N, C-alpha and C positions, 0 to 999 in steps of 0.2 A: 504493499499500499504506499503511496505518495503522500508526503506530508507537505504542505505549503505554509509558510509562515510570512506575515506582514508587517513591516514597522519602518522605523528610521534608522540607520546604519549611522554610527557617530564615529568621529574620530576622537581618540581618549589622548591626552596630556597629561601625564602622571608626574609627579614629583620622584626622584629616584628614590627607592628604598622607602624609609619612613621620614624623610626630610619634609620640612615644609615647603608649600608652593614657592618658588623662586629661590629658595635658600640656596639653590646650586644654580649654575648657569645653564642647565640642561633639563630638559623634560624628555620621558620617555613615550613614544608614540606608537599606538595600536590602534584597532578597531574593535569595534563592539555597538552593541544596542541589543535590547532586550530580546526581540524576535530573531535578530541574526545570532545571539549567542545561544538560543534554543535549536536554530538550525545546524549550526557547527556542532553542537553536541549530538545530535540525533544523526547526523551523517558520520559521526565517529563511531556510533553505535550501529553502524551498518543501515540505517534507514536510508530509503531513498527519499532525499529532501530537496526541496526548492525554496527560494528566499524571493520575496517581492518588495521592491522599494522604488523610490525614484530618487536618482543620483546626477550630478552634474557630469557632463560628459567631458570632463578634463582628466588629468594626470592623479588628481587626488581620488575622484571618483572611481577611475580605472584600479587605483592602488587597493581601495575598499572591495572590490569586485574580485580581484585576485586573491585577497586573503580569503575569503569564502571559498573560492574554487579550490585553494590549496587543501582545503578539508573535504574536498568533495562535495560541496553543496552546489546545487544546479542554479546558476545565475541567469539562465536564458530568458526569464521572464520580466528581469528588472527594466524600467524605462529611465530614460534620460531626459533631461531639460536644461535650460540655463539657470544657473544661479550659485550658491556656495552649497557647501556640505556643512552640517551641524557638527559641533565638538563640545567636549567639556574637559574640565580640568579636574584632577584629582589629588588630593591629599590624604594617604592612608592614615588612620589612628593608630595609635598605640597606648595602651595601658589605658589612663584616664584620660587621654587626649582624643578626642571624637575625630572621626575621619570627616572629609569635607570634600562635597562636589560643587562645583560652578559651572553652571550650563551656560553655554552660547551657541544656541540653537534658533534662535529667532530668524525669521526669513529664509530658513535654509530651504533648498528647492523642494523637499516633500511636503512642506508645510504651505507652499504656492499652489500644490497639486490641485488638479480640478477631477470632478468625477469622470470626465471624458478620457482621462488618462489611463482608466483601468477598465478593461473589459472584461468582466469577471467571470462572464460564461465561457468566454475563451480561456482564461486564466486557471480556472479550476478544473479544466477539463483532464481527466486521468487522476484527478486529487481526490484520496479519502479521508483526509484529516486536515483541517485548516486550524492555524492558531494565531492569535494576536493578543495584545495587551492592551491594558486601559491608558498606556502611555500615548498610543498612536492618536486616538480621539481627542487627547488633551491638548495636541498641538496647533490644531486650528479648526474653526467650523467645517472646513471643506474635508479634512480628513475624518470628522464624525460622520459626516454623510458617505463618505467613501467606504468607511467601516460597515455601516449600515446595508450598503450596497451588496458588500462581500458576503455580510451575512447572510441576507436574503438569497443571493444567490446559490449559496453554500446549502442553505435549507432545501430549496427545490431540487437540488442535485442529492440530496440524502447524504451530504458529507458531514461528519462529526466535527464539531466546533468547540474548541478549547479556549479560554481565557485567563490569563493572569490579571487580576485587578490592577495590580501595581500602582497604587496612589501616590502620586508625587505633589506634595502642597507647593511646590515652587512652579508647577505647571498650571493647576487650577485650585478654586475651593471647594469644600465637600458638597455645598449647594449645586454648583456647575457640574462636578463629577456625577452627582446623582442622576441630576435632570439628562444628562446625556447617556450614562451607561445604563439606567434601568431599561429602558426600551430594547438596549442591545443585549441585556440579560435574558430576553426571553428567547435567542437564538443559540444560546450557550448550553452545550451539553456537559462540558467539564469545566467547573469552575476552581481555580487556584487563587488563594489570598492568604494574607497574614491578618492579624487581629486590627493593625490600623487601617488596611484595605477594606475589610468588612464593615468597620464602624465608620469611616469617613465616605465611603462610596455608596454602601446599602444601609447605613444606619443599623447595623447588627453588630452587636457586641457582647463578649463573653464576660459574664458576671465575676467578681472576686478575682480579678487577676493582677498580677504585680510582676511584671515582666523583668524589671531592674533587679528584683529580690530573688528571683530564681522560682517564684510561686505559681505554678502554672494550674488554673482549673480545668482538668481535662473535661469534666462534665459540660464547662461552658462552653468550650471548642466545640464539643459534639452539638450540643445545641445550635450553634453559629453556622455550622455545616448543614446541620438537619434542616433549618429554617431557609438557607440559600436554596436547598434543593426543592424543598415543599412551596417556596414562593415563586421560584422562576423555572421550575421544571427540569433543574439539570440532573442528570444521571448521576453523575459524582460531584461532590465538592471537597477539595483538600485544601488544609490550613498548615501553613509551616509554623513552627512554635520556637522562636528563638529567645534565649535566656541571656541578656546581654549583662553579663557580670562587669566587662570593661571593653574597651576596643580590642584587646588582644585575645580575651578569652570569652567564649561563648558557648551555652549550651544549644543543642539542635536537636530538633526531632519534629515529626509531622504526624497528620491525622489525615485519614481519608474516609468519607461518609459515603456509602452507598443507598440509592433512594431505593432502588428495587429490592435488595436485602433488608433495608431499614436497619443497618448497624454501621457503626463506626470502628475503624481499625487504627491502631497506633502504632508508630514504628519504635524500635529501639533509639534510645538517646545516645547521641555523642557530645562530649566535650572537646571543643576545637579549639587550638592555639592556631590564631588565624594569621595567614600569610597576606589574603588578599579577599575580602569577603564579596566585593562587586560581583555580580553574577549569579551570586549563590541560590538566589529564588529563580531565575532562569535555567540553573542546572536542575533544579528540582522539578521544575515544569518539564523538562525533557526526559528527565528518568521516569516521570510519571507516564508522559507519552509512550515511551519506550515499552515499559512494562505492561501498560493496558493492550498495546498494539500487539506485542508478542504472545498474548495470551495467557499471562501470569495471572494468578487469582490476586484479589485485591491486597491480601496482606503481603505477598510477593512483590507486588508492583509498588507499593508503597515502601517497603523495605529499599527496593532499589534505587527508587526516587531519592531518598533520605541519604543513602550511602554515596550515590553521584554527587550529592550537593555537599556532603561532609567533604569529600575530597577536592572538589572546586574550591574551597576556602584554604587549600594549600598551595594554591596555584597562582602564580602571577598572571594579571590579564582577566579580561572579562571571560574569555574562552575557557570552558572545561575541558583540558587535553587530557581526557582519560578514556579507556575503551571499556567495553562491557566485562573482559576479563579481570580489569584491575578493580571494578566495581564490585564484582562477585568475588573476588579475593578478599576484599575488604569485610563483604558479610561473613564468608567463611572464617576468617581468622580474627577480626576484630580489630585490626589495624596495629599490629605489633610494630612495624616500623624498622625492621630489618631489612638490610640490604637484600635485594632480590639478584641472586647470581646465576 
């Protein structure tokens, strides 16, 4: 089955190591973007994966496309136009110092895209799964309409649609997010969120939750996922559960609720010493899509997704550069960290 993801790919400019932004005279450049991150992970897992965006037809745009191609992502559906590519600056956090992201994506070529740029009937030909995130409709009114066109076309073709809510307060306020996302949720089969996403976008929150202290209310998360499924008709709702002790050490686990089976599944918990947490949620989404597509039972699909995301936190850059074999090894041995020879 072919998976298609749609969104904005960005140029990431990161401070080297754990230095402050512009503490050194250089920045490390790479490419990223929520849906692009998912596409790369799925391609590395052996899934036939394509990615759609709109890019400038210049050297920067071509470099972004080549970065995707190098991982086996099909880029033949990408469209091009005049304009700039979006970017963001990253300063990774350490211990009690939080990480920081500064976006510079206003007026990027994809935010200026029109609905006529994307022939979804043709673009979705041969596709069995379509993935997007709440970041894309937040970028412009035009992209909100384009996302609706894509979801409507996918529904007509019987394509499974997954969405990671991915709320970003720098892009829109909760009121605007809810107004745009709620109608789109009617087309979503698999919804992925964290506690902030569900609260800010859908107004659904777990009770008695204190992520900073590490006190997670499992029943509260189950109620959130169940309500998402019942309110919007999703087959599955997945919630990632991050315990942020500080910027360097997080607890990480997840849950998956099945509307058909009427039950919740909880993954094992990982305590992660973080190298780079950006893209952690995208790697979870890709792991869950892979697990469900490959026919795994719900518990096994969830465990694969949580383990894949755990590994991403140990890798520089937004892309999760791991294979199915490496994820399965973590599930089997618990991550002993010994050198593999």
